[in-house]
C-alpha positions in Angstrom: 64.1 47.7 92.4 66.4 50.0 90.5 66.1 53.6 91.6 64.6 56.4 89.3 67.5 58.8 87.9 67.1 62.1 89.3 68.7 65.6 88.6 71.6 66.7 90.8 70.7 69.4 93.1 74.0 70.2 94.4 74.4 73.8 93.0 71.5 74.9 95.0 70.4 72.4 97.5 71.9 69.3 99.2 69.3 66.5 99.2 68.3 65.4 102.7 68.2 61.4 103.3 65.2 61.4 105.8 62.0 63.3 107.1 64.0 63.8 110.4 66.6 65.5 108.6 64.4 67.6 106.5 62.5 68.7 109.6 65.9 69.4 111.3 67.0 71.9 108.7 63.7 73.0 107.7 61.6 73.2 110.9 58.4 74.1 109.1 58.7 70.9 107.1 56.5 68.8 109.3 53.5 70.5 108.3 54.1 69.7 104.4 55.3 66.2 105.3 52.4 65.5 107.4 50.2 66.5 104.5 51.8 64.4 102.3 51.2 61.3 104.7 47.5 62.5 104.8 47.2 62.5 101.2 48.6 59.1 100.7 46.1 57.7 103.3 43.4 59.5 101.2 44.4 57.9 98.0 44.7 54.2 99.4 41.3 54.8 101.0 40.0 55.7 97.8 41.6 52.7 95.7 44.1 55.0 94.1 47.4 53.2 93.4 49.6 56.1 94.1 52.9 55.7 96.3 54.2 58.9 97.5 58.1 58.9 98.3 57.7 61.9 100.6 61.4 62.5 101.0 62.0 62.6 97.4 59.1 64.9 96.8 60.2 67.1 99.6 63.8 67.3 98.3 62.5 68.1 94.7 60.3 70.8 96.1 63.1 72.5 98.4 65.4 72.4 95.3 63.0 74.0 93.1 62.1 76.6 95.8 65.9 77.3 96.2 66.5 77.5 92.5 63.5 80.1 92.1 64.4 82.1 94.9 67.9 82.3 94.1 67.4 83.1 90.2 64.5 85.5 91.2 62.0 83.2 89.5 63.3 84.3 86.2 62.0 81.2 84.0 59.0 79.8 82.6 56.3 77.5 84.0 57.4 74.7 81.7 61.1 74.9 83.2 60.0 74.4 86.6 57.7 71.7 85.5 60.7 70.1 83.9 62.8 70.4 86.9 60.1 68.7 88.9 59.6 65.8 86.3 63.4 65.2 86.5 64.1 65.4 89.9 61.4 62.6 90.8 62.5 60.1 88.2 60.5 61.3 85.3 57.2 60.5 86.8 54.3 62.8 85.9 52.1 62.2 88.8 55.0 63.0 91.4 56.1 65.9 89.3 52.6 67.4 89.7 52.5 66.7 93.5 56.0 68.2 93.8 54.7 71.5 92.3 51.6 71.4 94.6 53.9 70.9 97.6 56.0 73.8 96.1 52.8 76.1 95.6 52.0 75.5 99.4 55.4 76.4 100.7 55.3 79.7 98.6 51.9 80.3 99.9 53.2 80.6 103.4 56.5 82.4 102.4 56.7 86.2 102.8 58.2 88.0 99.9 57.5 89.5 96.4 59.4 86.6 94.8 57.7 84.0 96.6 54.4 85.4 95.5 55.4 85.9 91.9 56.8 82.5 91.6 53.5 80.9 93.2 51.3 82.8 90.7 53.7 81.8 87.9 53.5 77.9 88.5 49.8 78.0 89.2 48.5 79.9 86.4 46.3 78.2 83.6 46.6 74.5 85.1 44.1 72.0 84.6 40.9 71.2 86.6 42.7 68.1 88.1 45.7 70.0 89.1 43.7 72.7 90.8 41.6 69.9 92.6 45.0 68.6 93.8 46.2 72.1 95.2 42.9 72.3 97.1 43.0 68.8 98.4 46.5 69.1 99.8 45.6 72.4 101.4 43.0 70.5 103.3 45.5 68.2 104.8 47.9 71.1 106.0 47.1 71.2 109.7 48.4 74.8 110.1 47.8 77.8 107.5 49.2 80.2 109.9 52.8 79.2 109.7 55.0 81.9 107.8 58.4 81.5 106.4 61.0 84.0 105.1 62.6 83.4 101.5 65.9 83.0 103.3 64.7 79.9 104.9 64.9 78.0 101.6 68.2 79.1 100.7 70.4 78.0 103.6 72.4 75.6 101.3 73.5 78.5 99.0 76.2 79.9 101.3 77.6 76.7 102.3 77.7 75.5 98.6 79.3 78.8 97.5 82.1 78.3 100.0 82.6 74.6 99.0 82.9 75.9 95.4 85.5 78.7 96.5 87.5 76.4 98.5 87.6 73.9 95.5 88.7 76.8 93.4 91.5 77.9 95.6 92.7 74.3 96.2 92.9 73.7 92.3 94.8 77.2 92.0 97.1 75.9 94.7 97.8 72.6 93.0 98.3 74.4 89.6 101.0 76.7 91.3 102.7 73.6 92.7 102.7 71.9 89.5 104.1 75.0 87.7 106.8 75.3 90.2 107.9 71.6 90.0 107.9 71.8 86.1 110.2 75.0 86.4 112.5 73.0 88.8 112.7 70.0 86.5 113.5 72.1 83.5 116.4 73.6 85.3 117.7 70.5 86.6 117.9 69.1 83.0 119.0 72.2 81.2 122.2 71.5 79.4 125.4 72.6 81.0 127.1 75.3 78.8 130.6 76.7 79.7 131.4 80.1 78.1 134.7 81.9 78.3 134.4 85.7 77.3 137.4 87.8 78.1 138.2 87.5 81.7 134.9 86.0 82.9 133.8 82.4 83.0 130.2 81.7 82.6 129.0 78.2 83.8 125.0 78.4 83.0 124.0 81.2 85.4 127.1 81.3 87.6 129.8 83.8 86.7 133.4 84.5 88.0 136.3 86.4 87.1 139.8 85.2 86.5 143.3 86.4 85.2 145.2 85.0 82.3 148.9 84.9 83.2 151.3 85.3 80.3 
């Protein structure tokens, strides 16, 4: 089966490859991951043919959280819906589920930006979507867990450092190339001998001599 195309998250978030890696880097993720597994069992028990790729959904939710909080939630609801849609392979159900998980994350995150972002992504939703929010909340075993906005931005400093190191390397290589080009031009420069009065000039090297009569 060919994998779905996904947006690159590299500017704000590095995708984790497993549930254990997610929980290692984000200790509170076990709550949301267990909730997704419980929701999966609920769908299967009710003969709903929905498969939840937990790691993909969690990565997408983390990416949008980092993007939102880094940009001060300056977008519109459609922008975040589009990011979710592109991040999960253009699957509408998974995109909606990603926003639902994101809302649960932001609900437990302290800070004005988190509250503002959550209100934005939940306003004027359909009844089915609101039922999904309520259903997912039922499966979360701990409503008391609290997070800080910075907990979702742990990749930003590392990525900024990588970009800075990359820029420095490019600048260093550009300088080396410029130096080599200068040296090659000097080596290939035509040799010119000039005699002016009592001075002999051979390219940039000069000396004095005396003409005897």
